[in-house]
C-alpha positions as CSV (number, residue, x, y, z in Angstrom):
1,M,181.8,197.8,139.1
2,I,185.1,197.1,137.5
3,V,185.2,193.6,139.1
4,Q,181.8,192.8,137.8
5,D,182.7,193.9,134.3
6,S,185.7,191.7,134.4
7,L,183.6,188.7,135.3
8,L,181.0,189.1,132.5
9,P,183.1,187.6,129.7
10,G,183.8,184.4,131.8
11,L,180.1,184.1,132.7
12,K,179.0,184.5,129.1
13,H,181.5,181.8,128.1
14,V,180.1,179.4,130.7
15,M,176.5,180.0,129.6
16,K,177.4,179.5,126.0
17,K,179.1,176.1,126.8
18,S,176.0,175.1,128.9
19,A,173.7,175.9,126.0
20,Q,175.8,173.9,123.6
21,L,175.8,170.9,125.9
22,L,172.0,171.1,126.4
23,L,171.5,171.2,122.6
24,L,173.8,168.2,122.2
25,A,172.0,166.2,124.9
26,L,168.6,167.1,123.3
27,L,169.9,165.9,119.9
28,V,171.2,162.6,121.3
29,W,167.9,162.0,123.1
30,M,165.9,162.6,119.9
31,L,168.2,160.2,117.9
32,L,167.7,157.6,120.6
33,F,164.0,158.0,120.6
34,L,163.9,157.6,116.8
35,A,166.0,154.5,116.9
36,V,163.7,152.9,119.5
37,F,160.6,153.9,117.6
38,S,162.0,152.5,114.3
39,Y,162.9,149.2,116.0
40,F,159.4,148.6,117.4
41,T,157.8,149.7,114.1
42,D,159.9,147.3,112.1
43,S,159.1,144.4,114.5
44,Q,155.4,144.9,113.8
45,V,155.7,145.2,110.0
46,N,158.2,142.3,109.7
47,P,157.4,139.6,112.2
48,P,159.8,136.8,112.8
49,P,159.8,133.7,110.6
50,R,157.0,131.3,111.1
51,M,157.8,128.5,113.6
52,T,156.1,125.2,114.0
53,F,155.1,124.1,117.5
54,L,154.1,120.7,118.7
55,F,150.6,120.8,120.2
56,N,150.7,120.7,123.9
57,S,149.1,122.7,126.7
58,E,152.2,125.0,127.1
59,S,152.6,125.9,123.4
60,Q,149.0,126.3,122.4
61,H,148.6,129.9,123.6
62,S,151.9,131.1,122.2
63,T,151.2,129.4,118.8
64,H,147.8,131.0,118.7
65,V,149.2,134.5,119.3
66,Q,151.9,134.1,116.7
67,R,149.6,132.8,114.0
68,S,147.2,135.6,114.6
69,S,149.9,138.2,114.1
70,R,151.3,136.4,111.0
71,A,147.9,136.2,109.4
72,I,148.7,139.8,108.1
73,M,151.3,138.2,105.9
74,A,148.9,135.7,104.4
75,S,148.7,135.5,100.7
76,H,146.4,132.7,99.7
77,N,145.4,131.9,96.2
78,A,144.7,128.2,95.8
79,R,141.9,126.6,93.9
80,W,142.1,122.8,94.5
81,G,142.6,121.5,98.0
82,M,145.1,121.1,99.2
83,F,146.0,120.9,98.6
84,A,144.8,121.6,96.4
85,E,145.4,123.7,94.4
86,R,145.0,126.6,91.7
87,R,147.4,129.6,91.8
88,G,147.8,133.1,90.6
89,P,145.5,136.0,89.7
90,F,143.3,133.9,87.4
91,Q,141.3,131.9,89.9
92,R,137.7,131.5,90.9
93,K,136.2,131.2,94.4
94,H,137.3,127.7,95.5
95,V,139.5,128.2,98.5
96,Y,139.1,131.0,101.0
97,Q,141.8,133.7,101.2
98,P,142.4,137.0,103.0
99,P,140.7,139.7,100.9
100,H,143.8,142.0,100.9
101,V,146.0,139.7,98.9
102,R,146.1,138.7,95.2
103,E,143.0,139.5,93.2
104,K,141.4,136.7,91.3
105,F,140.1,136.8,87.8
106,H,138.2,134.3,85.7
107,F,140.5,133.3,82.7
108,R,139.4,132.0,79.4
109,N,140.6,132.3,75.8
110,F,137.9,134.7,75.0
111,G,138.5,137.2,77.8
112,K,138.4,138.0,81.5
113,R,135.7,138.6,84.1
114,Q,136.0,141.3,86.7
115,P,137.5,140.4,90.1
116,E,135.0,138.6,92.4
117,I,134.6,139.1,96.1
118,R,135.5,136.1,98.1
119,K,133.0,135.3,100.9
120,Y,133.9,134.0,104.3
121,A,137.5,135.2,103.8
122,M,140.0,134.5,106.6
123,K,140.5,137.9,108.3
124,S,143.9,139.0,109.6
125,H,142.8,138.7,113.2
126,E,141.1,135.3,112.8
127,T,142.6,131.9,113.4
128,D,141.2,128.3,113.2
129,F,143.9,127.0,115.5
130,S,141.6,126.1,118.3
131,N,139.8,123.6,116.0
132,T,142.7,122.3,114.1
133,W,144.0,119.6,116.4
134,S,140.5,118.3,117.2
135,V,140.0,117.6,113.5
136,V,143.5,116.1,113.1
137,R,143.0,113.7,116.0
138,G,139.6,112.8,114.6
139,L,141.2,112.0,111.2
140,W,143.9,109.9,112.9
141,K,141.1,107.9,114.6
142,G,139.0,107.7,111.5
143,Q,136.2,109.5,113.3
144,V,135.5,113.1,112.3
145,S,132.6,115.4,111.5
146,S,132.2,118.8,110.0
147,K,130.9,119.9,113.4
148,L,134.6,119.9,114.5
149,L,135.5,122.5,111.9
150,S,135.8,126.2,112.8
151,Q,132.7,128.4,112.4
152,R,134.3,130.0,109.4
153,L,134.8,126.7,107.5
154,Q,131.4,125.4,108.5
155,K,129.9,128.6,107.1
156,A,131.9,128.3,103.9
157,M,130.9,124.6,103.5
158,M,127.2,125.4,103.9
159,H,127.5,128.2,101.4
160,H,128.7,125.7,98.8
161,V,126.1,123.1,99.7
162,H,123.3,125.6,99.2
163,S,124.7,127.3,96.1
164,N,125.2,123.9,94.3
165,K,127.1,125.5,91.4
166,H,127.4,122.2,89.4
167,K,123.8,121.2,89.9
168,V,124.6,118.0,91.7
169,F,121.6,115.8,92.6
170,Y,122.9,112.7,94.3
171,K,120.4,109.8,94.2
172,G,122.6,107.0,95.5
173,Q,122.5,105.2,98.8
174,R,124.5,106.3,101.9
175,K,126.2,104.1,104.4
176,A,128.7,105.6,106.9
177,N,129.8,102.4,108.6
178,K,131.3,100.3,105.8
179,G,134.3,98.3,106.7
180,R,137.7,98.7,105.0
181,Q,137.3,95.8,102.6
182,E,133.8,96.9,101.5
183,I,135.1,100.4,100.8
184,L,138.1,99.1,98.8
185,C,135.8,96.9,96.7
186,Q,133.5,99.8,96.0
187,M,136.5,101.8,94.9
188,K,137.8,99.0,92.7
189,E,134.4,98.6,91.1
190,Q,133.4,102.3,90.6
191,A,136.6,104.2,90.4
192,Q,138.2,102.7,87.3
193,L,140.4,105.3,85.5
194,R,138.9,106.9,82.5
195,T,140.6,109.6,80.3
196,L,139.2,111.6,77.4
197,D,139.3,109.8,74.0
198,S,137.8,110.2,70.6
199,S,134.8,108.0,71.2
200,E,132.3,110.7,72.2
201,Q,131.2,113.9,70.7
202,P,132.2,116.7,70.3
203,F,135.8,115.2,70.6
204,A,135.3,112.6,67.8
205,H,134.3,115.4,65.4
206,L,137.2,117.5,66.5
207,G,139.7,114.8,65.5
208,F,140.9,113.9,69.0
209,Q,141.8,110.4,67.8
210,Q,144.9,112.0,66.3
211,L,145.8,113.6,69.6
212,V,145.1,111.4,72.6
213,P,147.8,108.8,73.5
214,P,147.0,105.2,74.5
215,Q,145.1,104.8,77.7
216,L,147.1,104.8,81.0
217,Q,147.5,101.3,82.5
218,Q,149.0,99.8,85.5
219,A,152.8,99.9,85.3
220,Y,154.3,100.3,88.8
221,R,154.8,98.2,91.9
222,T,155.1,100.9,94.6
223,C,154.2,104.6,94.2
224,A,154.4,107.8,96.2
225,V,151.8,110.5,96.1
226,V,153.4,113.7,97.3
227,T,150.9,116.4,98.4
228,S,151.8,120.0,98.4
229,A,150.9,120.5,102.1
230,G,153.0,122.9,104.1
231,A,153.4,120.2,106.8
232,I,155.8,118.2,104.6
233,L,158.5,120.8,105.3
234,N,161.2,119.6,107.8
235,S,160.0,116.0,107.2
236,S,163.2,114.6,105.8
237,L,161.0,112.3,103.6
238,G,162.8,112.9,100.4
239,R,164.9,109.8,100.2
240,E,162.0,107.6,101.1
241,I,159.8,109.3,98.4
242,D,162.5,108.8,95.7
243,S,162.8,105.1,96.6
244,H,159.4,104.4,95.0
245,D,159.0,103.2,91.4
246,A,156.8,106.2,90.5
247,V,156.2,109.6,92.1
248,L,153.1,111.7,91.6
249,R,153.2,115.5,92.2
250,F,150.5,118.2,91.9
251,N,150.0,121.3,89.9
252,A,153.1,123.6,90.0
253,A,154.7,122.2,93.1
254,P,158.5,122.1,92.6
255,S,161.0,119.7,94.0
256,K,164.1,121.8,93.4
257,G,165.3,123.4,96.6
258,Y,163.0,121.0,98.6
259,E,164.6,117.7,97.8
260,R,165.4,116.8,101.4
261,D,161.7,116.9,102.3
262,V,159.8,116.0,99.1
263,G,162.4,114.2,97.0
264,S,163.5,114.9,93.4
265,K,161.8,112.2,91.3
266,T,158.7,113.0,89.3
267,T,157.0,110.4,87.1
268,I,153.4,111.9,86.8
269,R,152.1,115.4,87.4
270,I,148.4,116.0,87.7
271,M,147.2,119.5,87.1
272,N,144.0,121.4,87.3
273,S,143.1,123.3,84.2
274,Q,144.3,126.7,85.4
275,I,147.9,125.4,85.4
276,V,147.5,124.7,81.7
277,A,145.5,127.9,80.9
278,N,147.2,130.5,83.0
279,P,150.3,132.0,81.3
280,Q,152.0,132.7,84.7
281,H,152.6,129.0,85.1
282,R,154.6,128.8,81.8
283,F,153.1,125.5,81.0
284,N,154.8,125.4,77.5
285,S,158.2,126.3,78.7
286,S,158.8,125.4,82.4
287,L,160.9,122.3,83.1
288,L,158.3,121.2,85.7
289,Y,156.2,119.8,82.9
290,K,158.9,118.2,80.7
291,N,159.9,114.5,80.3
292,I,157.1,113.2,82.5
293,T,153.5,112.0,82.1
294,L,151.0,114.8,82.3
295,V,147.4,114.5,83.5
296,A,145.0,117.5,83.5
297,W,141.4,117.8,84.6
298,D,138.6,120.4,84.7
299,P,135.1,120.1,86.2
300,A,132.2,119.6,83.9
301,P,128.5,119.7,84.9
302,Y,127.4,116.8,87.2
303,N,125.2,115.5,84.4
304,I,128.3,115.2,82.2
305,D,127.2,117.3,79.2
306,L,130.4,117.1,77.2
307,H,129.2,119.7,74.6
308,K,128.5,122.2,77.2
309,W,131.8,121.5,79.0
310,Y,133.8,121.9,75.8
311,Q,132.1,125.2,75.0
312,H,132.4,126.5,78.6
313,P,135.1,124.8,80.6
314,D,136.0,126.2,84.0
315,Y,139.4,127.2,82.4
316,D,140.3,126.7,78.8
317,L,142.4,123.6,78.8
318,F,141.5,122.3,75.4
319,T,143.4,124.9,73.3
320,P,146.7,124.5,75.1
321,Y,146.2,120.7,75.2
322,I,145.8,120.5,71.5
323,T,148.8,122.8,71.0
324,H,151.0,120.8,73.4
325,R,150.0,117.4,71.8
326,K,151.0,118.8,68.4
327,N,154.3,120.2,69.6
328,F,155.3,117.3,71.8
329,P,153.5,114.2,70.4
330,E,155.9,111.8,72.2
331,Q,155.0,113.1,75.7
332,P,152.1,111.3,77.3
333,F,149.4,113.9,78.2
334,Y,145.9,113.0,79.2
335,I,142.7,114.8,80.2
336,L,140.6,113.0,82.8
337,H,137.1,112.2,81.8
338,P,134.5,114.2,83.8
339,S,132.6,111.0,84.6
340,F,135.7,109.7,86.5
341,I,135.8,113.0,88.5
342,W,132.1,112.9,89.5
343,K,132.2,109.1,90.2
344,L,134.8,109.8,92.9
345,W,132.5,112.5,94.3
346,D,129.7,109.9,94.4
347,I,131.9,107.5,96.3
348,V,132.8,110.0,98.9
349,Q,129.1,111.1,99.4
350,S,128.0,107.5,99.6
351,N,130.2,106.9,102.6
352,T,128.8,109.6,104.9
353,Q,125.4,110.7,106.0
354,E,126.4,114.3,106.0
355,N,125.8,116.5,102.9
356,I,129.3,117.1,101.5
357,Q,130.1,120.1,99.3
358,P,128.6,119.5,95.8
359,N,131.9,120.3,94.1
360,P,134.5,118.1,92.5
361,P,137.0,116.3,94.8
362,S,140.4,117.8,95.4
363,S,143.4,117.1,93.2
364,G,144.8,115.2,96.2
365,F,142.0,112.7,96.2
366,I,141.9,112.4,92.4
367,G,145.6,111.8,92.2
368,T,145.5,109.2,95.0
369,V,142.8,107.2,93.2
370,L,144.6,107.6,89.9
371,M,147.7,105.9,91.4
372,M,145.6,103.2,92.9
373,N,144.7,102.4,89.3
374,L,148.3,102.3,88.2
375,C,150.2,100.8,91.1
376,E,150.3,97.7,93.3
377,E,150.8,99.8,96.5
378,V,150.4,103.5,97.0
379,H,152.0,105.6,99.8
380,V,150.4,109.1,100.2
381,Y,152.4,111.7,102.1
382,E,150.8,114.5,104.2
383,Y,147.3,114.1,102.8
384,I,146.2,113.1,106.3
385,P,148.1,115.6,108.5
386,S,151.0,114.5,110.7
387,M,152.1,116.1,113.9
388,R,153.8,118.8,111.8
389,Q,150.3,120.1,110.8
390,T,150.4,123.8,110.1
391,D,148.0,126.2,108.4
392,L,150.7,126.9,105.8
393,C,148.9,125.9,102.7
394,H,151.7,124.7,100.5
395,Y,155.3,124.0,101.2
396,H,156.5,126.2,98.3
397,E,154.2,129.3,98.9
398,K,153.9,131.6,101.9
399,Y,150.2,131.9,102.7
400,Y,148.1,130.3,105.4
401,D,144.6,129.0,105.6
402,T,143.2,125.8,107.3
403,A,140.8,125.5,104.3
404,C,143.7,124.0,102.4
405,T,143.8,121.1,104.8
406,F,140.1,120.7,105.8
407,G,138.3,122.1,102.8
408,A,135.9,124.9,101.9
409,Y,135.1,124.4,98.2
410,H,136.2,120.8,98.0
411,P,134.9,118.0,100.3
412,L,138.4,117.5,101.7
413,L,137.4,116.5,105.2
414,Y,135.3,113.6,103.9
415,E,137.9,112.5,101.3
416,K,140.6,112.3,103.9
417,L,138.3,110.4,106.3
418,L,137.6,107.9,103.5
419,V,141.3,107.5,102.7
420,K,142.0,106.9,106.4
421,R,139.4,104.1,106.5
422,M,141.1,102.4,103.6
423,S,144.7,102.8,104.9
424,T,146.9,100.1,106.4
425,A,149.5,102.5,107.7
426,S,150.7,102.3,111.3
427,E,149.8,105.0,113.8
428,E,153.5,105.9,113.9
429,D,153.6,106.4,110.1
430,L,150.4,108.5,110.3
431,K,151.6,110.8,113.1
432,K,155.3,111.1,112.3
433,K,155.3,110.9,108.5
434,G,151.8,111.9,107.6
435,K,151.7,108.8,105.5
436,V,148.9,106.4,104.6
437,T,149.3,103.2,102.7
438,L,146.7,101.9,100.2
439,P,146.6,98.8,98.0
440,G,146.3,99.2,94.3
441,F,143.2,97.9,92.6
442,S,145.1,94.9,91.3
443,K,145.8,93.8,94.8
444,I,142.2,94.1,96.1
445,N,140.3,90.8,96.1
446,C,136.5,91.1,96.1
447,P,133.7,88.6,96.1
448,L,132.2,88.0,92.7
């Protein structure tokens, strides 16, 4: 009994130590579990940076999976094609975006409308990748149809065809098999540049003769049109772009920080009306819009009712235009005449038997034809996608949607097909640089 009592303190000490070791092991296990759990949670919330894959049989599946997961990060708010192009919370339903990102409002000088619900939005689990390269290869060959588009984009396209917001009733002829020279002569005859002047009402009555600068005229030998496409990243085209006599850029696309790929020179900037109207773009203060020629546009009704357009523009560009011309009278600043915009649409529709979206062409197409009026030779970069094609909409913004490349609101697919049919660029330039080469109107010889 005495022996047992002498052993009790030692036994208690051993048991106490064992309990402490057990608690310590349990604590370490819990910390390890939390660390592992946190790691895998973070990897889902913050996926790795987007990577570009060349299209081949081995990479197709991995690219598809990565794009599907990254669609959660999508933040798409673009109005005009491609490349287009309108940004910020003050946009209307022109390019299709994930519904969980930035809300869109209708902006005018007399107030705001409530947010609208975007149809046919690209859901986080959807991807158009399986159709992308079929369409790209079709554009390279100059043979493409809307039937190659994903079901989502086909549905969006048909929605616009049936809704016909601008009341478009095309009565011209259609011929899908025109040769290159015939198309170029059609362009030269029908796509002559026209900007707003003081010769028509209500602008004559409003005193626009004191505001508008002299008409834009041909002034350059060789020009670059630099689209905002995400595929221009990692292109190393900056030096080539800057070598041209004039460089056209779009909307709010910057060059600073992207000089290696897009160059640094800007001669002309073409903008849709939201860039001018939406305060977030700082049109009156940003250096993007200083010391260059500015060209703005806004869609009017297809029947070109200028009174109705002035009273109800898509976005109020007239007030800031008047203010800017008064404050900076030495800076050339033009508004494209709606007849020029809709004439371009007519040309696109006349060259396909398919019913294209009855909405204005994209800024990319408008800017390309603008430069064909002003230059002897025009080089357009990443309007027709290169092998770097990606569903990243714009090189300077992180959101993804194939509608930016192939169109939803705008008839982008048909515009690009028409440009390809006019181009003299080599297959290597097309695939490696995403470049097409077009003659200026002054270099097109047509029969009398």
